[in-house]
LUMMITOR-117973 format. One line per field, with one value per residue (C-alpha): residue number from 1; x, y, z. Coordinates in pm, whole numbers. Example, Ala and Ser with C-alpha at 12.3 -4.5 7.8 and 13.67 -1.06 7.14 Angstrom:
<atoms>
pos <- (1, 2) $
X <- (1230, 1367) $
Y <- (-450, -106) $
Z <- (780, 714) $
</atoms>
This chain:
<atoms>
pos <- (1, 2, 3, 4, 5, 6, 7, 8, 9, 10, 11, 12, 13, 14, 15, 16, 17, 18, 19, 20, 21, 22, 23, 24, 25, 26, 27, 28, 29, 30, 31, 32, 33, 34, 35, 36, 37, 38, 39, 40, 41, 42, 43, 44, 45, 46, 47, 48, 49, 50, 51, 52, 53, 54, 55, 56, 57, 58, 59, 60, 61, 62, 63, 64, 65, 66, 67, 68, 69, 70, 71, 72, 73, 74, 75, 76, 77, 78, 79, 80, 81, 82, 83, 84, 85, 86, 87, 88, 89, 90, 91, 92, 93, 94, 95, 96, 97, 98, 99, 100, 101, 102, 103, 104, 105, 106, 107, 108, 109, 110, 111, 112, 113, 114, 115, 116, 117, 118, 119, 120, 121, 122, 123, 124, 125, 126, 127, 128, 129, 130, 131, 132, 133, 134, 135, 136, 137, 138, 139, 140, 141, 142, 143, 144, 145, 146, 147, 148, 149, 150, 151, 152, 153, 154, 155, 156, 157, 158, 159, 160, 161, 162, 163, 164, 165, 166, 167, 168, 169, 170, 171, 172, 173, 174, 175, 176, 177, 178, 179, 180, 181, 182, 183, 184, 185, 186, 187, 188, 189, 190, 191, 192, 193, 194, 195, 196, 197, 198, 199, 200, 201, 202, 203, 204, 205, 206, 207, 208, 209, 210, 211, 212, 213, 214, 215, 216, 217, 218, 219, 220, 221, 222, 223, 224, 225, 226, 227, 228, 229, 230, 231, 232, 233, 234, 235, 236, 237, 238, 239, 240, 241, 242, 243, 244, 245, 246, 247, 248, 249, 250, 251, 252, 253, 254, 255, 256, 257, 258, 259, 260, 261, 262, 263, 264, 265, 266, 267, 268, 269, 270, 271, 272, 273, 274, 275, 276, 277, 278, 279, 280, 281, 282, 283, 284, 285, 286, 287, 288, 289, 290, 291, 292, 293, 294, 295, 296, 297, 298, 299, 300, 301, 302, 303, 304, 305, 306, 307, 308, 309, 310, 311, 312, 313, 314, 315, 316, 317, 318, 319, 320, 321, 322, 323, 324, 325, 326, 327, 328, 329, 330, 331, 332, 333, 334, 335, 336, 337, 338, 339, 340, 341, 342, 343, 344, 345, 346, 347, 348, 349, 350, 351, 352, 353, 354, 355, 356, 357, 358, 359, 360, 361, 362, 363, 364, 365, 366, 367, 368, 369, 370, 371, 372, 373, 374, 375, 376, 377, 378, 379, 380, 381, 382, 383, 384, 385, 386, 387, 388, 389, 390, 391, 392, 393, 394, 395, 396, 397, 398, 399, 400, 401, 402, 403, 404, 405, 406, 407, 408, 409, 410, 411, 412, 413, 414, 415, 416, 417, 418, 419, 420, 421, 422, 423, 424, 425, 426, 427, 428, 429, 430, 431, 432, 433, 434, 435, 436, 437, 438, 439, 440, 441, 442, 443, 444, 445, 446, 447, 448, 449, 450, 451, 452, 453, 454, 455, 456, 457, 458, 459, 460, 461, 462, 463, 464, 465, 466, 467, 468, 469, 470, 471, 472, 473, 474, 475, 476, 477, 478, 479, 480, 481, 482, 483, 484, 485, 486, 487, 488, 489, 490, 491, 492, 493, 494, 495, 496, 497, 498, 499, 500, 501, 502, 503, 504, 505, 506, 507, 508, 509, 510, 511, 512, 513, 514, 515, 516, 517, 518, 519, 520, 521, 522, 523, 524, 525, 526, 527, 528, 529, 530, 531, 532, 533, 534, 535, 536, 537, 538, 539, 540, 541, 542, 543, 544, 545, 546, 547, 548, 549) $
X <- (-616, -966, -1258, -1619, -1877, -2275, -2377, -2720, -2929, -3307, -3453, -3145, -2817, -2544, -2190, -1917, -1555, -1288, -914, -736, -351, -74, 54, 259, 256, -177, -150, -388, -704, -588, -536, -906, -991, -875, -1051, -1381, -1346, -1209, -1555, -1752, -1646, -1392, -1063, -932, -570, -453, -378, -299, 37, 36, 217, -48, -449, -740, -954, -1350, -1651, -2010, -2021, -1726, -1692, -1260, -1110, -780, -468, -333, 114, 283, 616, 874, 1000, 1273, 1053, 875, 698, 610, 481, 261, 149, 77, -208, -378, -367, -542, -789, -857, -929, -1133, -1356, -1425, -1567, -1274, -1321, -1078, -927, -828, -640, -455, -296, -227, -44, 156, 222, 332, 555, 696, 789, 928, 1140, 1299, 1335, 1455, 1159, 1191, 1526, 1670, 1563, 1740, 1630, 1289, 1290, 1456, 1219, 931, 1049, 1149, 730, 450, 233, -65, 171, 369, 16, -144, 199, 156, -250, -198, 115, -45, -308, -67, 139, -231, -250, 94, 360, 703, 1024, 1052, 707, 688, 1019, 832, 511, 732, 896, 538, 415, 646, 495, 277, -99, -196, -409, -813, -888, -1248, -1265, -1099, -1299, -1212, -1234, -1599, -1539, -1333, -1682, -1890, -1741, -1690, -2031, -2076, -1876, -2028, -2334, -2243, -2089, -2424, -2616, -2392, -2239, -2371, -2505, -2326, -2012, -1710, -1642, -2054, -2052, -1769, -1834, -2214, -2113, -1922, -2253, -2444, -2257, -2265, -2627, -2786, -2529, -2533, -2910, -2888, -2574, -2475, -2157, -1953, -2015, -2372, -2383, -2228, -2422, -2747, -2947, -3060, -3458, -3465, -3663, -4050, -4343, -4654, -4996, -4984, -4660, -4430, -4122, -3887, -3555, -3379, -3094, -2859, -2791, -2574, -2414, -2112, -2169, -1917, -1879, -1928, -1790, -2133, -2248, -2613, -2774, -3125, -3254, -3478, -3733, -3710, -3900, -3662, -3735, -3807, -3468, -3255, -3474, -3447, -3108, -3110, -3344, -3110, -2873, -3050, -3188, -2803, -2682, -2927, -2782, -2486, -2557, -2915, -2915, -2745, -2889, -2672, -2679, -2307, -2221, -1849, -1884, -1868, -1520, -1387, -1604, -1507, -1141, -906, -538, -743, -567, -599, -861, -1012, -872, -1210, -1489, -1751, -1727, -2085, -2059, -1751, -1591, -1513, -1117, -1256, -1557, -1211, -1061, -1308, -1331, -956, -1016, -1296, -1037, -826, -975, -1279, -1210, -881, -814, -1173, -1209, -878, -920, -642, -474, -831, -800, -1011, -1319, -1368, -1645, -1693, -1726, -2048, -2213, -2090, -2226, -2584, -2560, -2435, -2693, -2963, -2833, -2869, -3188, -3289, -3342, -3292, -3088, -3229, -3383, -3033, -2893, -3186, -3154, -2770, -2810, -2614, -2757, -2632, -2437, -2062, -1895, -2198, -1954, -1758, -2034, -2133, -1813, -1852, -2192, -2037, -1790, -2053, -2320, -2010, -1913, -2236, -2435, -2097, -2048, -2408, -2271, -1998, -2177, -2463, -2749, -3006, -3172, -3556, -3426, -3263, -3528, -3578, -3272, -3167, -3411, -3283, -2933, -2602, -2442, -2667, -2865, -2838, -3031, -3256, -3156, -3185, -2960, -2991, -2696, -2792, -2622, -2872, -2758, -2791, -3070, -3288, -3125, -3256, -3664, -3623, -3760, -3517, -3466, -3121, -2809, -2980, -3296, -3567, -3668, -4023, -4325, -4582, -4375, -4435, -4676, -4377, -4156, -3955, -3806, -3468, -3344, -3043, -3256, -3492, -3399, -3584, -3314, -2994, -2766, -2649, -2585, -2515, -2124, -2109, -2237, -2066, -1816, -2105, -2285, -2078, -2021, -2355, -2379, -2035, -2152, -2474, -2328, -2050, -2346, -2550, -2255, -2278, -2641, -2560, -2263, -2503, -2837, -2532, -2436, -2790, -2856, -2587, -2643, -3005, -2812, -2637, -2883, -3155, -3211, -3489, -3331, -3709, -3840, -4156, -4029, -3621, -3751, -3912, -3665, -3403, -3633, -3687, -3305, -3271, -3538, -3350, -3037, -3144, -3349, -3006, -2864, -3085, -3072, -2652, -2687, -2902, -2643, -2324, -2452, -2520, -2110, -1929, -2219, -2042, -1708, -1766, -1866, -1574, -1323, -1439, -1468, -1110, -1012, -1235, -1012) $
Y <- (1922, 1791, 2088, 2009, 2306, 2396, 2616, 2699, 2739, 2817, 2512, 2297, 2233, 2199, 1962, 2109, 1953, 2129, 2116, 2307, 2374, 2634, 2840, 3129, 3338, 3402, 3507, 3748, 3487, 3353, 3684, 3743, 3483, 3556, 3848, 3736, 3555, 3754, 3965, 3702, 3638, 3326, 3438, 3681, 3865, 4200, 4060, 3789, 3860, 3788, 3555, 3462, 3356, 3276, 3068, 3056, 2857, 2863, 2604, 2663, 3091, 3044, 3115, 2833, 2989, 2928, 3055, 3070, 3128, 2923, 3263, 3115, 2884, 3176, 2972, 2680, 2956, 3085, 2774, 2672, 3004, 2896, 2492, 2670, 2873, 2576, 2355, 2638, 2679, 2345, 2267, 2160, 2200, 2467, 2165, 1925, 2273, 2357, 1982, 1919, 2290, 2213, 1853, 2014, 2331, 2045, 1820, 2078, 2248, 1866, 1762, 2172, 2168, 1869, 1886, 1688, 1263, 1113, 1363, 1293, 956, 1006, 1197, 1013, 715, 828, 926, 695, 466, 741, 1065, 912, 854, 1143, 1312, 1113, 1218, 1567, 1534, 1348, 1642, 1952, 1778, 1685, 2101, 2208, 2043, 2010, 1812, 1597, 1556, 1161, 1043, 1207, 1002, 666, 739, 786, 474, 244, 324, 135, 201, 192, -76, 17, 21, 47, 446, 469, 474, 493, 184, 184, 28, 404, 517, 436, 467, 884, 863, 805, 1038, 1355, 1213, 1221, 1564, 1728, 1589, 1714, 1988, 2323, 2586, 2881, 2690, 2883, 2494, 2475, 2727, 2634, 2257, 2323, 2313, 1949, 1839, 1942, 1818, 1426, 1423, 1621, 1437, 1108, 1059, 1264, 1228, 1572, 1681, 1875, 2177, 2151, 2096, 2424, 2626, 2551, 2806, 2983, 2934, 2580, 2410, 2352, 2179, 2090, 2109, 1717, 1696, 1607, 1806, 1888, 2053, 2234, 2105, 2215, 2026, 2075, 1915, 2050, 2117, 1914, 2105, 2493, 2689, 2713, 2521, 2413, 2491, 2442, 2357, 2076, 1987, 1614, 1501, 1462, 1303, 1601, 1501, 1629, 1968, 2043, 2037, 2238, 2474, 2508, 2604, 2847, 2969, 3038, 3187, 3488, 3527, 3638, 3698, 3742, 3839, 3584, 3393, 3081, 2820, 2844, 3249, 3316, 3556, 3227, 3196, 3558, 3557, 3223, 3143, 3145, 3364, 3541, 3826, 3949, 4047, 3783, 3885, 3847, 4001, 3837, 3502, 3413, 3069, 2824, 2616, 2279, 2305, 2574, 2188, 1994, 2163, 2208, 1810, 1833, 2024, 1855, 1571, 1710, 1881, 1629, 1258, 1287, 1579, 1553, 1110, 1047, 854, 799, 689, 698, 759, 1115, 1120, 1389, 1605, 1418, 1050, 1113, 1167, 765, 651, 770, 586, 286, 245, 330, 59, -163, -96, -234, 144, 107, 252, 552, 610, 670, 845, 1072, 1144, 1159, 1464, 1303, 1130, 824, 585, 504, 180, 44, -318, -82, -2, -344, -425, -175, -304, -617, -462, -241, -503, -747, -451, -299, -610, -700, -357, -364, -684, -558, -311, -568, -275, -374, -162, -156, -336, -302, -152, 72, 163, 204, 441, 666, 629, 415, 712, 1050, 1122, 918, 531, 452, 132, -96, -242, -652, -767, -736, -992, -1244, -1423, -1783, -1787, -1574, -1838, -2151, -1995, -1963, -2242, -2466, -2445, -2594, -2516, -2202, -2033, -1831, -1537, -1501, -1542, -1573, -1945, -2064, -1767, -1588, -1842, -1810, -2099, -2107, -2016, -1874, -1505, -1438, -1132, -1371, -1662, -1646, -1877, -2107, -2471, -2707, -2743, -3109, -2909, -2615, -2659, -2847, -2545, -2289, -2408, -2446, -2053, -1999, -2278, -2036, -1687, -1783, -1911, -1592, -1409, -1635, -1620, -1226, -1227, -1387, -1166, -852, -1045, -1174, -730, -714, -946, -768, -461, -587, -764, -457, -302, -74, 112, 153, -97, -314, -639, -545, -281, -584, -796, -554, -461, -849, -912, -603, -726, -1061, -897, -682, -1029, -1211, -841, -903, -1272, -1185, -951, -1174, -1471, -1272, -1118, -1462, -1526, -1164, -1225, -1555, -1453, -1142, -1345, -1638, -1406, -1221, -1509, -1565, -1285, -1346, -1622) $
Z <- (-2492, -2539, -2373, -2337, -2344, -2376, -2624, -2552, -2861, -2837, -2612, -2743, -2561, -2775, -2636, -2807, -2804, -2890, -2894, -2715, -2692, -2578, -2794, -2623, -2904, -2863, -2453, -2541, -2555, -2165, -2068, -2182, -2075, -1716, -1736, -1860, -1500, -1314, -1379, -1251, -1003, -1046, -1008, -754, -924, -1004, -1339, -1524, -1458, -1103, -962, -694, -802, -575, -756, -620, -694, -578, -346, -99, -101, 50, -230, -318, -358, -674, -705, -999, -889, -1135, -1368, -1428, -1698, -1813, -2107, -1854, -1602, -1851, -2006, -1582, -1579, -1933, -1809, -1460, -1686, -1918, -1669, -1456, -1755, -1840, -1491, -1258, -968, -703, -523, -874, -998, -709, -721, -1034, -1036, -792, -831, -1198, -1061, -829, -1197, -1350, -1117, -1009, -1382, -1463, -1707, -1809, -2011, -1750, -1804, -1578, -1331, -1443, -1364, -1058, -881, -1019, -825, -506, -501, -297, -582, -536, -529, -871, -1042, -952, -1063, -1406, -1391, -1427, -1632, -1934, -1938, -1920, -2224, -2459, -2376, -2369, -2626, -2576, -2756, -2472, -2415, -2576, -2383, -2053, -2144, -2218, -1837, -1740, -1877, -1667, -1318, -1152, -1086, -760, -620, -640, -279, -48, 52, 437, 666, 1073, 1283, 1370, 1702, 1732, 1590, 1805, 2113, 1947, 1933, 2293, 2358, 2206, 2339, 2666, 2592, 2457, 2759, 3031, 2893, 3046, 2789, 2787, 2807, 2641, 2482, 2450, 2189, 2034, 1924, 1850, 1492, 1564, 1713, 1490, 1210, 1378, 1451, 1150, 798, 1025, 861, 562, 362, 317, 145, 401, 169, 158, 549, 607, 346, 574, 611, 966, 904, 816, 1029, 1020, 1238, 1010, 1099, 1100, 1378, 1127, 1134, 842, 710, 464, 320, 14, -218, -528, -849, -1022, -1433, -1515, -1894, -1701, -1422, -1254, -948, -935, -604, -461, -150, -31, 233, 387, 683, 1016, 1372, 1719, 1867, 1527, 1562, 1945, 1889, 1596, 1767, 2090, 1848, 1643, 1959, 2150, 1757, 1789, 2073, 1889, 1541, 1541, 1162, 1058, 686, 732, 1033, 1034, 956, 904, 1189, 1404, 1341, 1381, 1687, 1869, 1682, 1948, 1853, 1537, 1515, 1155, 984, 744, 359, 135, 341, 55, 250, 397, 598, 738, 489, 477, 646, 904, 985, 1014, 1264, 1490, 1489, 1520, 1812, 1958, 1936, 2144, 2411, 2483, 2321, 2435, 2749, 2932, 2854, 2841, 2516, 2293, 1925, 1791, 1379, 1330, 1183, 880, 771, 472, 661, 804, 484, 384, 740, 649, 333, 475, 686, 417, 278, 533, 610, 211, -17, -380, -545, -687, -337, -187, -464, -423, -29, -115, -363, -670, -959, -906, -621, -723, -650, -439, -358, -111, 38, 103, 201, 518, 612, 701, 925, 1043, 1079, 1315, 1516, 1608, 1723, 1930, 2141, 2257, 2368, 2543, 2725, 2791, 2660, 2423, 2224, 2210, 1815, 1593, 1325, 1496, 1561, 1225, 1144, 1326, 1178, 1351, 1485, 1632, 1936, 2233, 2130, 2364, 2561, 2854, 3029, 2951, 3184, 3510, 3678, 3973, 4307, 4318, 4511, 4241, 4013, 4157, 4226, 3775, 3576, 3405, 2997, 2817, 2948, 3201, 3302, 3197, 3404, 3205, 3431, 3195, 3041, 2799, 2619, 2514, 2392, 2023, 1863, 2033, 2415, 2312, 2114, 2411, 2634, 2936, 2912, 3151, 3044, 3369, 3333, 3557, 3622, 3457, 3131, 3116, 2819, 2659, 2728, 2618, 2252, 2223, 2231, 2025, 1784, 1733, 1720, 1498, 1298, 1313, 1178, 849, 818, 894, 615, 387, 375, 351, 53, -94, -67, -297, -527, -552, -596, -914, -1043, -1108, -1440, -1330, -988, -885, -946, -692, -664, -666, -374, -222, -243, -71, 210, 351, 320, 527, 751, 804, 851, 1114, 1272, 1275, 1441, 1719, 1783, 1751, 2069, 2314, 2207, 2278, 2596, 2699, 2592, 2766, 3040, 3119, 3055, 3299, 3593, 3507, 3547, 3821, 3999, 3857, 4078, 4379, 4459) $
</atoms>
């Protein structure tokens, strides 16, 4: 097994690649490595021979459990311990280590320590494509570390497995995300300040409002410090956020804090939460201290095993989100069947929003706290769907943002958008008094001074065709709606092409092209909302007329 390590030689860091293979007769090397990691706080266990170990890192202090309970295969059990230590030493995350060890244990048990190759093959065939792929990946690394007589035969069997198809990161349907956004906004607006549910779900509200604007990983969000807000003399508001980076060749995780400018609405809700937190846990360093878990979690009769944990972890955040779905989304609002949003999904919503605004790769990766964005084409595939869902949702609710550009700057999801009802229904007597325009009426009192190139894009336009022109008018609207959709998709594709061809990510000409394409997209989204509102308004009126009859 090849392991990279960094040797610091004065002002120069030297990367060394070392081939490590397990030798059951030289356990003292791994026992010393175990002791070193235990002393440094990366492992918790009584001894190398212990069945249960816990692995830790700086990003999420809550340890992850490793169980080495296949003593019937003692050499393999010790090899698994050595493998876990080498993985940890080379910078693998604790979750990756736990996943590998669990997959390897299952394969060892099912194949009788790889002696029964037929059983081994049957076991792999019974797994899903993704599970078989992950098991094969872990086994290839393990066989490189610990060579067995059966290794070559096992690897030959692994070579027959089908690789899973590459797919985009799966996000919940955007129509469900918009509905969740409306519900959490209603909860924020209407829930009494000191109600038990308000206190319990405060973290869910802040997660939603903060990480939909600032792309943060859950472990970064949960590490936020309580003193994270600043109001500067120039009137601007700033928030301190954690950033983290895993050094892939070492045990260490680099953690730092940076300040970013945010809007007043976000500052206000965070400050309300801090005021409430001070009443319950005044001495907390962190915004989401572990004492929140002890104080508000229900049916928690046992004490925490590790008292050095300072803040909530990702599992506890997702538990709260699940409870919010159960108690608020489902039981209070009667909305069932949603695919639940996970703690890490909002980071991708924020990145998609930045793509839609025309930010270049360097700006997005800096804001997201990483050196580069993996697979930007995946975000563009989500962009197209998000833009279409957003325009349809506003049109169907007969609600119009002040404009799409202003909305994008605050994020698609978050604190309630400022909107006005653009779907007012007019009586026929009122419509007769209005000015005739193509297939409808104009309610603008200052006609034609405010006219634009096409009535269908105008918020002052009301679709009200003569009876003998009704079918023609509907076709006129539908064809134009479809044409605008195609223009939106063309702009998304254009942005993807610009992104792909850029050689200098911060080049001024590339940034200008992206911003122009973004403005064009937002312009088409505004147009589509107006056109689709006319179509949906007509549909609602037609259905009402049919029902009345």
